[in-house]
N, C-alpha and C positions, 0 to 999 in steps of 0.2 A: 935607239931608244925604244924601249919596249913599253907599249901602252896596255894597261890592264883595264878591261871592260867589266864593270860590275852589273850583273843582271838583277834588276829589282825583284825582291821576293813577291810571290803571288799574293794578292790581297785575299784575306780570309773571306770565305763565303758568308754572306749576310745571314744572320740568325733568323729563323722563321718567326713571323709575327704571331703574337698570341691571338688565339681565336677571340673575336669580339663577342659581346653579348648578343649582337644582332645576327651573328653567324656561328652558332654553336656547332660542335662536331657532330658527326652522324650518331655516335654513341650517346652524346648528350641529348640530341634531339629525341632518340628513341626512349631514353630514360624519362625525359620530360613528358613526352606524349603518353608513355605508359602510366606515369603517376597521375596525370590529368585524367586519363581514361578511367583509372581505378576510382578516383574521387568522384567523377561524374556517375559512374556505375553505382557506387555506394550511395550517392545522393538520390538517384532515381529509385533504387531499391528501398532505401530508407523511407522515402515519401510514400511509396506503395504500401510498405509495411504499416506505416502510421495511418494511412487511409483505411486499410483493412481493419486495424484495431478500432478506429473510430466507428466504422460500420457495426462491428460486433458490440461495442460498448453502448452505443446510443440507440440504434434502430430497434432491436428487440424490446428494450424497455419502453420506448415510445409507442410501439405498435400494439403491444398487448395490454388489454384492460384499460383503454383510454377513459379518462374521467374519474378514475378511482384514486382517492387520497389515503395515505396511511398515516398513522400517528407516530411519525418518525422523530425521535429525539425530543423535540419541544413543540407542542401544538401552537404556542404563541408565535412561532416563526411564520406560521401560515395565516393566523388571524390578523395580526398587525405587526409586521416585522419592524417598521419604523419605530413604533412605540416600544417594542421589546428591546431594540438596540439602545434606546434612551434609558431604559431601566437597567440593563446589564452593565452599563458604565458605572453604576454605583454599587457599593457593597451592601447597602441597606435597602430593603424592599418594604415599604410601609403598607403595601396592598395585601400582604399575607398575614392573617391573624391580626395581632396588634403591632406588627412589624417584626422583621427578622433579618439576620445576616444571610445573604444569598448563598446558594450551594452550586458551585460550578457554573455560575452565570457569566462571569466576566470573560470566560473563554470564548463565548459566542461573538465577541467583537472581531474575531478573525479565525477562520474565513467564513463560517457558516452563516452568521448573521448578515454580513454585507451581501453575500450571495443571494439570499432570499429577499433582502430589501431591494436590491437592484431589479430583480425580476418582478417584484410587486410594483415598483415604480413604473416599469414599462408595460404593465398590465398583462403579463404572461400568466396564463392559468396556473393555479397551484399545482395541479397534477403534472403539468409539463415541467414546472420548475423542479419538482421532486425527481422526475426522471432524468433531467439534465444534471442534477446534483449527483445522482448515483452513477450515471454514465461518465461524468467527469472524473469521479474516483476511479472507475474501471480504466478509463483511458490513461490517467496519470500513472496507474500501476504498470500497465503494459508498456507505456513509453519509457518508464524508468528502467524496465528490463532491457529494452532496445539500447538505451543510453549506456547502461552497465556493460552490455555485450560489446558495444563499440569501444569502451574504455579498456576492456580486457581482450580486445582483438579477436573476438569470436565472430566469425563470418559465416556466410552461407545460410541455408534455410533453417539452421538450428536457432538462429536469433529469434525468428518469428515463432517457432515452436515453443521456445522458452517463454516468450512474452504471453502467448496464449495459455500455456500451462499455469502461469502465475495469475493472469487476469481472470481466468474462468475457474479458478479453484472454488470448491464448495464453501470455503471459508467465508467468501463474500455473502453467502446466503444466510449465515448466522446473524448478521447485523443489518442487512440491507433495509429491512422494513421497519425496524424498531429503534435502533441506535446506530445509524450509519456513520455517525461522527467517529466511532471507534475504528472505522476502517481507514481513517486518514494515515495513521502510522504505518499500516500495511502498505498503502500506496506509496508512501514516502521512503520506505526501506531501501529499494534498489537505488534510488537517487542518492541516499546517504552513503551507501557503500561505494558508489562510483565517485562521488565527490571527495570522500576521504582518501581514496586511492590517488586521485589527481592532486589533491593537496600535498600528499606525501611525496609524489614524484616531482612536482614542479615548484614546490615552495610558494612563497609569497602569501598574500592575504586574500586573493580572489576566490579561490575554491573554499577556504574556511568560511568566508563570508556567505557564499552560496549555500554551503552546508547549514549554516546558522539560519538562513532564511527558510530553507526547507523544514527544519525542525520547528521554527516558529509557526509555520503554516499548518503543520499536522499534529501539534502537541498541546494546544492551548486548553483543551477541555478535559482530557484524561491523562494524568501523569504516569500511571502505571504502564499504559500501553507504550509510551515513548521510551520508558526505562527498559522494557523488555526488548524492543527492537534495537535499542541503542547498544545491545551486546554485539551486534554484527560489526559496526565500524570499529569498536574496540578490538574485536577479534582480528580484524584486518590489520591493524597496526602491529599486533603481535606476530601474525603470519608474515607480514612483509619484512620484519626484522629477523625472525628465527628461521623461517623456511625459505622464503623468497630471497632474502639477503639483498634487497634493493634499497635498504635504508639502515641507518644505525639507530641505536636506542636514543641517542641525542636528537636525531632528526625526528624520530617518532614522537618523542616527548615534546619537542618544540611544536610540531603539528598539532598534537593533542591540546597543548596549552592555547594555541591560537583559536582552535575550534571551540574549546570550552569557554574562553573569554567572550567570543562573539556570540555564541549560542546563549550564554547567560544574559548578555545585554539585550538580545532579541526577545528573550522569554521572561525577563524579569517582571514584566507587568502581570502576567498570569501566575507566576510563582508566588509573588507577594499576595495576590488574591487568594490563592489556596492556603497560604499561611494564616491569613485573617479568618478564612472560613473554618480552618481547623481549630483556631483558638477561641472563636466566639460564636460559631454557627452550630447547627444541630449535628450531633455525632452520628452521621449517616451510617457509618460502618457497623454500628451496633444493631441497626434495624433493617439491614439488607441481607443479601445472601451470605451464608456461612461457609467456612472452609469445607466441611463435609459435603455440602450441596455442590459447590464448584468443582470438587475433586471427584465426584461420583462418576462423571462421564468422561473424564480426561484420560482415557486409557491410550496406550501406544497404538493400538489398532485403529482408534478413531482419529488420533492426531495425524497419523501418517497419510490419511486421505483428506486432511484439511478440515476436520470436524472436531468435536469434543467440548464445545461450549454448552454448559448445562441447560440454559434456557431453550436452546434449539430443540431439545427432546421433550420439553414440557407440554402439558395439556391439562384440560379440566373437563367438566361434564359437557361443555359445548364443543369440544374437539381439540385438536393440536394447536399450539400457539404459533407454530410455523408450518405452513403447508409443505415445504420442501422436506421436512423431517420424515414425512410418511414414505416417500419414495426412496430416501437414503437408508431407511431402516427396514423396509418391507419388500422392495423390488430386488430380487436376487441378482438379475442381470446388472443392475446399477451398482449394487454392492461389490460384485466381482470386478466390474470395470473400474471402480474407484481405487482398487488395489493394483490393477494392471499398470497404471501410469507410474506410481512410485517404484514398482518392480523394474520397469524399463529404465528409470533413472538410476537405480542401483546397479543394473547390468552395465550401464554406461560408465558408472564410477569404477567398476571392476576392470573393464576391458579397454577403456579409452585412456590413453596417456595424455593428460592435459596439464598445462603449466600450473593452473590454479585449482586443480582437482582437490588437493589437500584442504584448501580453505573451505570449499563448499561441502566437503564431507564432514569437516569439523563443525560447520554451521548446522548441518542436519543433526549431528549427535548432540551438540549443546542445546539446540532448540528443542529436541525431543525430551531431553532431561528436564528442562525448565517447563515445557508444556504439560508433561505428564504430572509433574509436581508431586503431590502427596498421594496420588492414586496408587493402589487402593488405600483409602483412608484408614482402614482397620489394620492393614498389614503392609505398610509402604516399604520400599527398598531402603537401604541405608541412607542414600542421598535424599530420597523422598522423606525419610524420617527427619532429617535436618530441616528440609523445607517446611514440613508440617509444624515442627516446633517454632520455626521463625514466623510462620503465618498465624499461628494460634496464640503465641505468647507475646507478640509485639504489635503495636499499632501500625508501624510501617509495614510489617509483614502481612497484616490483615488487609491492608490496601493493595497488596500484590496477590491476593487470593485467586483472582481470575487468571490462572496460568495459561489459558488458551491465547492470551495476548502475545505469547512467545511463539505461537505456531507459525507466524510469518517467516521466522528464521528457517524453519523446516521447509516451508514452501519455496523460499528463495533458493535454497540449496538444491532441492530436487529439480526445480525448473531449469537452472543453469546446467546441471549434470545431464538432464534429458536433452537439452539443446546441443550440448557438446557431443553426445552420442550421434545425433542426427547429422551434425556437421562432419563428424569423422567418417561416416559412411559416404557422404556427398563428396568428400575429398578423394576417397579411394575409387569409387565408381559413381560418377555424378548422377546418372539416371536412376540408379538404385537409391541414392540418397534423396533425390527429389520425390520418388514414390514413397519412401519411408516417411519423409516429412509430411506428405499429404495424409498418409494413413494415421500417423501419430496425432497430427492436428485434428483429424476427424474424431479420434478417440477422446481427445481433450474436450472438444465441443460436445460430444455425446455424453461426457461425464457430468455435464451441467445442463440437463434438460429444463430445469426450473427457470433458467434465464430466458427461455424461448416460449414457455407456456403460461407465464404469469405467476408461477409459484415463487418467484424471487421476492414477492411481497410477503408480509406476514399473513396470518390466518385472516380469512374474509370476515371473521367476527370483529376484527380490530381495524377495519377499513370503513370508509364512508364515501359517498359521492361528492365530487368537487362542488356540485351545485345542489343545494338543499331541495327536498321535494316541495311541490306546490303547496301542500297543506301546511307545511311548516312556515313557508314564506307568508302565507295568508295570515297565520296566527301571529307571526312577528310583526307584520304590517299593521294588524289590528291593535296589538299592544302598543306599538309606537304611536299610533294615532290617538288612542284613548288614554294611555298612561305614559306620557313622555317623561324622560329623565328618571325612570325607575328601573329596577333590576328585576330579572326573571330567573327563577330557579328551574333549571333544566335537569330532568331525570331520565336516564343516567347522566351523570356529569363528569365522568372521567374516561380516560382512554381505554381502560380494560373492562368496561361494562358493555353490555349489548342489549338491544331491544328489537322488537319486531312490530 
């Protein structure tokens, strides 16, 4: 009898256990550590960049000419901001003449009115509040550039260079001492471009809502300014679909509808106010600057260096209306330097291959066309002729006559292109890139000496001490003691008069 022995088959080797979350592979550990290190490094660098921006934005303004107050935007903001806020909430002002519909008052409900009311309530001197307001605008503009650079993955020292170039542009000097509220759309522009890029990439309602909040904060007093800077986010949607191809027309349209709806809801309060003013208030457009006056100085040569606003160049028998205008029109070294920076940005646009280069080049071109507008008024270009006809023949066009409000488009494009060039050098040869960043940053700072010597304010003829002289206080106290509850006529009694 034959016995057959069957040998059992060898058991299969047990499968390796998957790596647990508590014990990642060596490759996974390296990747995680590398990502965390990059985030930590970016966070530290970003903090340092913001701290440097804060120093540049606030310290020079607070250190120079302490105790001096300018007639910026509305004198009532400094005399009694609480009372002023209670007045601007109404469209009818009974204290002017026999009563009148207010003009651009309602916009002071956000953000300028509450800002000055808060500092008045905590008893901060008016001149300090003014400097904090201007410094806040500067810091918001520079921080917006840093945020936009992060969204566009622009790293290295070029981010800070771009932020400084935008923040310290001479454009700030044209409005800082007289109508600083016009600077708000300039400061909000980089935030708007960054938020519309995120809204298109990620969908949802979060970023459209943030976009609408930014517009509500920067647009409430002057509609033409926000319309001009609003060209940039619209141009981004077109660029993202046609050039970048990161979205479809349907996605772009849906994003635009979300942003338009939320922005309208956030701004409806001041839009209705402007409609009431236009229908029943004084026709201010007929009695203010004309298209020939606003177009006289808006040449391409001035716009490219961040200038071109007609009032900046004005003066009378007492002297220039803006102190900074003297050095930017008479100092040869500063005139030359103001062109060096845009030339460097153009060189970066030519030689540096960057993913978003086309957008910022287009932004410079479109911004330049809009900013120059109808200049020269007697013989404009074909496009300028169309703009001239629009601004002179229609009420809506006349409201857009201050074409320098489009200059932030040019400045944003130049700043990002300049920063890209610095980063490109840094990536190739780090030490050369760092030296270049320091040199370019130094040129940017040198291009705005008015920020550091007190000329950021308007002419000294239009300033006054924060505390009245003793002889005036003695007269006021005497009148209050002998003739209470009466009014006093003060001569001169307006912001543009002067006396000695």
